[in-house]
N, C-alpha and C positions, 0 to 999 in steps of 0.2 A: 593523497586524496583525503580530504577531511570534510565531513558533513555533519556539523553540529545542528541538531534539528531546530532549536529555538531561533536560530538565525535564518532559517529557510522555510519556516512554517507558512503554508499557503502558496508556495511558489508553483510553477507549472508542474514540477515533478510530483509534488504533493497532491495536486488536483488529479493527476493521472493515476497515481497509486490508489488514492482513496475512491476514485470513481470505480476502479476495478474491484476494490473491496466491497463497496456498496452493492454493485450489480451482482457480484458472486453470492453475497448473502441473501439478496432478494430472490435469486434463483433457488437457493437451498430452501428458502422458506415456502416455496410452492408446494412442498410435500409436508404433511402434517407431522411426520416423525421428528423428534427433537434433534438438535445439533449442538455442537460445542465449538467455540472459537478460541484458539490459542494465539495470542499476540505476544511474541517473545522479546521484542524491543519496544515496549509500550510508551515510554516517555512519561509526560505528566498529564496527558489527556486532553488539554485545551491550552491554546496559546494566545497571549495578549499581543495583538498586532500594534498596539501603541507602546509596548514595553521597550526596554533598552535594546535587547537583542534584535528584535524585529525592526526597530528604527535604525539600528546601525547597518543592517543589511536588508532593506525593505523589498525583498524579492516578491513578496505577496502582491505588490502593486501590479506586477506583470503576470500574475497568476490568477488567484481568486479575485483580485481587484478588477481585472479586465472582465471576468465573468459577471461580477456584480454590476458593472457599468454597461455591459453590452445590451443593446436594445433589440437585437435580432433574436427571435425566439429560438431556444436551443432544442435539439432533438430530445425525444423522451428520456433516454438514459441520462443525459446531462441534466435535464430538468429534475429528475429523481434525485441525483446527487446533490443538486443545489437545495432541494427541499430538506434533505437530511442535514446538510451543513447548517441550515437555518435552525432546525430543531435541536441539533446537538451543540450549537454554539451558545455563548453566554452574552450575546449582544453583538452589535454591528462591528465592534473593534476586536473581535476574537475569531480564531479559527480552530475548529475541533480537530484534535488528533484522532488516530485510529480508535483508541479506547472509547472516546465519546461517541463516535459514529457507530461502533459495534453495539454499544449499550442501547442505542436507539432502535437497533434492528433485532434485538432479542425478543422472542415471544415468551410467553409464560413457561413453556416447556424447555427453553434453551438455556445454556449456561456459557460463561466465558471465563478464561483465565488470562490475566495480564501479568507479564514478568518485566521487571525493571531492576537493574543492578545498582544504579547510582543512588546513594543513600537519601539525599534530599528529594530527588525526583520520585523515588519509591514512596517516600513519606507523603508527598503531595498527591500522588496517584491513589494511594491507599485511603487517604482522607476523602478524596472525591467520591469513592465508591463504597465507603464504609457501611452505608445503610442499604446497599443493594445486595440482596441475598442470592441473586443469580450470578454475581461476579465475585471472583476471588482475585486478590492482588498478592503477588509473591515477589520477594526480593531474591532474584536468581539470575545468573548469567543466561542470556538468551540462547546461546549455542547448547548449553546443558539442558535447557528446558525441552528442546525437541526430543531428546532421548528420555527425559524423565516423565513426560506427560502423554506419551502416545503409546498405544491407541486410546482414545477416550471411550468411556463406557457407552456413550450414545452411538458410536460407530459411524456417525455422519458429522461433517463439519469442515472446518477450514483452519489452516495455520498461516499466519502472516509473519514473514521473515524479512525485515527491512533494517539491516545493520547500518550503523552510522558512517561506515566507510572511513574510519579513522586509522585502520591498519592496512598494510599492503597486501595481506593475504585474505581479504574478505571474500573475493570470488571463490577461492579454494574452499573456504569454510561454508559458503552457500551451497556448493556442489556436495560437500560432505553432509550438510544438514538435510538436503533433499534425499540423498541416498539413505541416510539413517531414518528419515521420516517415512519414506516409502516402504522400507523394510518392516517397519512397525505398523504401518497403516497404509496399505496399498491403495485403498479407495478414497483416501482423504484428498481434499483440495488444498494445494499449497500455492501461496502467492509469494514469489521471491522478487524483491525490488532491488534495483541496482542503479547507481550513478554511472554514467557513461562518459569517461574522460579519454578513452582510447578505444577506437572501434575494433582494432585488431585484438585487444585483450578481451573485449566483449564477445567477439566472434568465437574465440577459443573457449570462453566460458559456456556459451550456448552449445557448442559442439560437445563439450564434456557433459552437459546436462542431457543432451540427446542420447548419450550412451546409456543412460539409466533405463531406456526403453519405455518410459512413461509417456502418456499422452500429454504433450506440451504445447502451449500456445504462447508465442512471443508477441509482446505488444510494446512498441517503442514510440516515444514522442520526442521529436527534435524541433527546436524553435529557430535554428539557423545553422548554417555551416559552422563547424567547430572553429575555424580560423576567424570567423566574423564576430563571434560572441565573446563576452567576458564572463568568466566563471562557468557554471554548469549550463550547458545548452542542450543536453540530451540525457534522457533517463528512460527506464523501462521496467516492465514486470515480465516475469515468466511464470505461467500458471500451469501447474500440474493437475491433471484431472479437472479441467475447467467445466463448469456447469453448462448444460445445453443452452444455447442462445447468447452466451457471453461474447463469442466471436463476432457475431453480427452487431451486437450492441456497441462493442469497442470500435468497430469499423465506422459506424455512424457517428460515434462520439469523436473519434480522431479526425474525421473529415471536417468537423465543426471547430475543434479546438486548435488544430495546427495553424490555420490562418489567423485565428484570434490571438494566439500567443506568439505569433511570428515576430522575430527581431531582425529579419533580413532574409536573404535568399537561402533556400534549403529547408525551410520549415516543412515538416511532414510527419505523418503517423504511419507506422508500418505494423500490420497485424499478420502473423504467419504461423501456420502449424509447422512445428519443427521435429516432432517425433511421435511415435506411438500409433496405434490403430484408431482411425476416426470413422 
């Protein structure tokens, strides 16, 4: 399983992940107290959809491209996400990564830390936010960052963990990261993203997450039956300590996005509580 982000920026999985991120941060901002965001696999911050990588695998056409072209008014949560994509992008041929979206959502009292290990990607990311005093960019392995930077002094906030799925043990490392994160910061919101290439593997992963005892919300988006599609056709997020209201917002968003992104039979969005007290 290999998920190099520059080749997939703006695809349906990105839309779903970033929608969850935007809505979660909006809900955190409803309270005046400051929060901190930790993005441990940050990437370069913004992606050129006309560049070589995106053109070689133009998955954005069936993701954000369909959203841009759709004439049917989206539900409020999707409209909010689209607003942020427009504000955080750098023109009609770019798609913002999570750092650019997070930067747009920080209030004056909030802070963010972006971690990126790849040397040139870190350099690009650091240059992008060099003048932003609310944001720190660090060259660090994402898995180490969870242990190194939690809990934050603000005591409120969110951690985004979306590994590239280049290694076969990424699901195990996601489980360990959540366990480590909750041990250090039991009240933090954690968004764990995964590519779904094997439903049985994903089911085992979710069962292992449920054993943490945390309040968990699973949100999956599938664009067709796996045997009908080419490449990635299903992806999802698991959110620990989801903000109030997120579940309903994702349900409304999924009902709109699943048919819009459909590539055949079996397109669906599934939102489910899988653990913890609600």
